[in-house]
C-alpha angles and dihedrals in degrees: 000000000000088000091054091049091048090049092050091047091050092049091048091050093050091047093050092046091051092046091047090053091051092047090052092048092050092050091052104036114029116095089205120087103158119046136181113203119197120198115194129215094244089055097047093046097038087228094305130108096257139060118266111225090192091059092043091049092051092050093047091051090055092046090050088054091054090046090053088053089062097254120148110239141190123179121209106195138188124195106089094111091046090050091051092047090054091053096043098043093166089068097054095108098036114104135197141086098274091052092048091050091050091050090050090050092055095038100045094067091048092047091053092045089056093048092045093052094046093049093044087064085065094043091247123140118219131195130205118232118183115190138184130187089250089062091059101036096091124054094241092053091047092053093045091054092045094049092048094051094044091048091054092047091050089056091051092251116140111227113216108205130197135160112264096243091172093071104015114112116231091175094056111079115244097002095102131060088217095204137029094238091072091038090055092051090050092050090048090055092042094060100033093249121186096210138024116200117193110196115197139143095282128062099231148303116330134196086246137357102294091203089065105023117052091193092061114121131203119253103219097191136022116196097173127023098218133158091281092056092045090054089059090064095097106165109254097165116159120238090258098047135073098208137059137169090304093064092042091056089048089052091048091050091055096041095049091046086060093051095259124135114226129199130192112203141161107263091199091069115101114261091353095161092052090050092045090057093044091050095240099107123111100237146113117268120200109203122218114267091208143003117280113291121224114263097256093052091048089054090050092049092049090072092222094120098041112140102172148333136266118202117209136188125250093260092057091045090055091047090054099041103035106024098035091231131157121256112260127194093245091070095050118103104172145001130210131186131027117273140153132231110285096029127120125256139177116245114213140173125244088262091057099254114144113241099178148301127265148170110249126225091205136048123250090256091051092049091050088056097048103033112128092014130116121252095252089061095061098086095046090050099041105020090233141052130221091180139299092272121080086194118012116220090240088061094046132093117194116210 
């Protein structure tokens, strides 16, 4: 008996020493301090119709290790609907928004109970954060969500984020994230994360769907998300998930445009998070397309507060993109939507290509009156002047 106790103590000491060495190396070497980790439904259910506590436990153990290394962490999780479907088995084959919302209502509490219990074993406190697009569409809501998440992180609490499916509106265009890949990218931007890791049941982006094409090869690094990369986003969503490679590429496009690195990796692999941070994981890494944008510009770029669209000619597009100029009325060809002064609009070319997003100095009705006109004509047309610029370059984000 004494020998067994001694053996266990020796093993524990060796494990703790090894873990301590890893913690110290992470603190010194990793360029990432703030991480968003997204766990997909297909990963959490292992392709079944119920949550796998074994998978969740393994993921939580890895997250606890990162937490112990001093990293700032937020989890974006799927699985509420799957958890609800397991409880209400009679509804498995029933479709429709109300049923999905009912399943999410039942499943969300169970999902959080599982996470809470698993993290308590590591003496880590977690907090539930349910978000909808409506919450983030106005600047005040955006800042409230940001301050709440940052406050939790500062207190070493791990926020666990999910879309509020109970109240989110699938049937209303643009009022639902629709998938947690895009939600995770939004959360990463919201909290100024350095790295977004999307864990799923595939280890990255391939040249073709590896489940159908045996010649498909993994793309280890994406520097620029161009048309070729976007074409690779063939939807391979599992029956239990709502995303697929298409939504992951969309998430990568947004995250990297905000200066955030994004990684897609197979969450079923042992110690995948440790290996992602050490650089030894087999995965796809999307490199930032720019340096980190200030918070206000990230909010503008997110599209959550868009109230309309301004269409400009090619000369104005060149002035904005190449010469870093402000948008003047003379270059505007058309306006759509109804918006007030100070709201956010998309700026597009005549062909429909998005040039950028900006905060307007004039309302939609004002811009209709002055579009195509020179700055000196603004006062005669409107009777007042809020400036020569319809969108000042300091309130403009070019995509």
